[in-house]
C-alpha angles and dihedrals in degrees: 000000000000115000110250090223091055091048091051091047091051090048092048093050094048094045092049092049093048092049091051094049092043091054091049090050095053102030108022145002116320114232098195133045119263090249091058090050090049089052092052091048092049090050090055092045091050090049091052092046089055094043110029091178088075093063113105131170093255094050112127087238089063097046136078125223119317135294114273113266103207143355130051117324118237126188117228116235088229125019115266107230129208124224131248115233137224123193108195142030092262094056089045091053091049089056092047090051090052093046109043118175140152095245134027129185120221119198135166119264103232119215096226142096122292117240134188119209124190119199120190116193088346098305124112106252106170141355126197143169118249094253109169093340094261101053126028138176116270113242101161096134091050093047089056092064095052103102094216092059112080118214089215130026122233121221135212133197090258095041113029117186110269125229091244132011130169111203124199121202149140127260114211145160121235114239090236091054090045091057093047093048091049090051090050091049091049090051089052092049094250127137116265122244116253097228141338095265094054091045090052095044093048092047094051091057098046118123096224114066090200089063091046089056090058090062091070091221121187133198138210122192118225108165154002134248125179118000141176123190095018126088112169119185096215142023088244090055090050091054091051089053093047090053092047090054090058100259122130120254128183116272089209099064112117137187113226129181108208143035089249091058090051090054089048090055090048090053094044095053092044086065097037103038092127094052092081122093090236134046113266133182103187150356121264117212119198136181102246099209109086095202089055089047089058091049092051092049125178145277120240091282111015141038117250090216095066136051136181119223105209116209122218112287124282087197119065138166129241141154122279105225099176145334121236133171134236128200118225132208094270093046097259111151110219124190115220134188123246104208143176103269113269133180115239134154095358100313142069114249131190099174132053135176124257093183101215143344092269090058091050089056094042092051090045096220119167127195106263093032125135100240137194115239126199129190121179117191111305093340114124111261114261137195112247097186147289130295094234093186090068098056116121100185097262093098120105139191123263122228122217112236120250095209133053109261090216103048107005096242116149111260125228141157112270091233137003113287096022114143090204122074119210142199105240093203090093100157102045106026103115093212092054094045092048091050091049091050091050091048096049089047092052126097089260088061131027096327098230100178097190094056115079138146095287094047093046093053091047094054090051098042093052093048094244092127126030093179138349093269087080096052096099092046091068116126135177088259093055092046090059087082090060127100096199099045099043138069130201117254119241099271134139092251101060092174095058118103097181120144109288094023096089133058135190109268130217092274090054093049090048090051092053090046091049091051089057093046096052091061085084093056119121119272093243090061090056089054091052091048094058088074093227105176112262093003103120129157096287095052092040092053091048094049093045092048093048100045105021098207143046090240093058092042093054091047094051119102119246092243090053092050089050091058092062110106110253094022117073132168100302094053093041092053091046091051093053093042091055092058092053089074116089098218091048090058089048090059091055093046095049093045090050090050089050090056105257115153112268094174141027110273111251092239091050098046110100119224109263093239094153100046110147094011124122112208132186121198119200136168127021120314120198098219101034138053115216090258096046091049089052092049091049089056096045095045089057094051099263130126118241114205134174102225134057119238139153087274093059111114097195140358114215107207124196129172115320092014092168128178097350089068090052091050091050091052091049091052096041093245112160112250118214131196121218095269091052090047090056090050090050091051091051101042109011088241134090 
């Protein structure tokens, strides 16, 4: 029989560790992966199941979230519950067997930060974090600058606005926005965010709403709290009402009518978890009937009518063997971790980014550490931080190199305060040139399929190219000096590489053919391929559409370039600075002589029907995605913005337009439907 004192000691240790990690998760920087936390929690729960006498009201198994860390406290009208978890199909089936019903709802479990919104007579009254489930931290001012959260609800005949409604949801940051924001922060010399959830959580608690707005936070609603004047019969009905009022709901929620269909959804999203617009780590299953939900009730911390199926971890731990650096196409020197291979997000990885030397210090990783690795979708794996508890004293600090590992040039920040250090030998550094060649050959650039990393390095190593200006001067004769693009002739001396003993192979012939074919590529792709710092596909498309030719672009003033939607001051200044370098201008001149497009073809250039107009698109359009609608506006000379103001020329409103339509009506901004939008694109008139 186990000694009661030993049992109590084990319980105390587990409870203390769980409380510490839970507080770090909600109010600081987590130091262990979610999967490790789940394992600790399950250990404690199992211990309490075996020994019920250990359960006390302040046990972590009886509590929700963590106490708010800062800001004004606000009490929720109804308690915000947590969810119990299952981790395999058997556990999921056990829950389904205990909770039979005619209809379930399945919805994605978003990896974000819970939020509670209270609307009184349709107007947003308060917003708060979940906190400990009873009391949260007030964040009303910050919630008002999140574009998905309307200040006032809209009503319909079927779903009039209730007197009181408490909305529960999740605030998150899209992976695409996370990458863009990190690039912007890096360009400004600021430290990168560790992951989208931390960036969203930190943003939601900031003191300045203007800074919160820059985080591009989003929200999805997933439940109701207190309500007066609204009595839905099902969760599905409640979601339809929430959408009708102008609040965002998940497009991935699905009604299913059997336990087998639930298991099918679990399996489907296990394979498609990166198809969603937000990061998710599980599938939530709910009883749809609200009267049955009330009958089933809840435990002290979680409803019995809902469960979360947690997928295998996207964060794992491994050993940091060494730190090395790579040199990118703009000269930025990026440290990366060399690790013991570890399986994460569907693949085995042995390297992960550490961004810059400041991040290495901030994260406090030492060579020899056990480290936490994260990989979201197709994003390169990154090191989140060390597991300090597992250090044994053999770990040691890494020193950032003072010289470029590729060319030996002394490294330095480009300007004071930059977090990134760079190799200033931009033209001749083989690592930079190779990276630029790979980038211009990628699908983002000119899409030269026969030119990859191996081929780029070969052309540089053998002296065939000294910079990218010579790329379109390649001939079969020049390629004879290559190792990658040649093959030995059938001679007795197979080892000989004397003149006449080698010939251009199929890869070499494909490369030369590709170089001819890309001369028909769009002008914006040429802009991307120049590797001008910050000028990616979005900015390149916008600049090409607005000015039409390289000649007009180079003649434009910096302040005019900055006014182009999707460009701004940083990109405009970078664009002009690039053309001040002699060898940069030589690239453009040689590429133009070779026949690459330096302007939009007359037949491809769209009529600038929207020149001078500022247009906002909101809601769901049948024939456009949000990005394609924006591109349609920009390519016709218009400016696509995300918020309605007195300067807005038109608001294009699709389904579930929400608060932006209200704002447009208040300001007298004309509101167009999709048919009118198409007419505007074609003619410039409604």
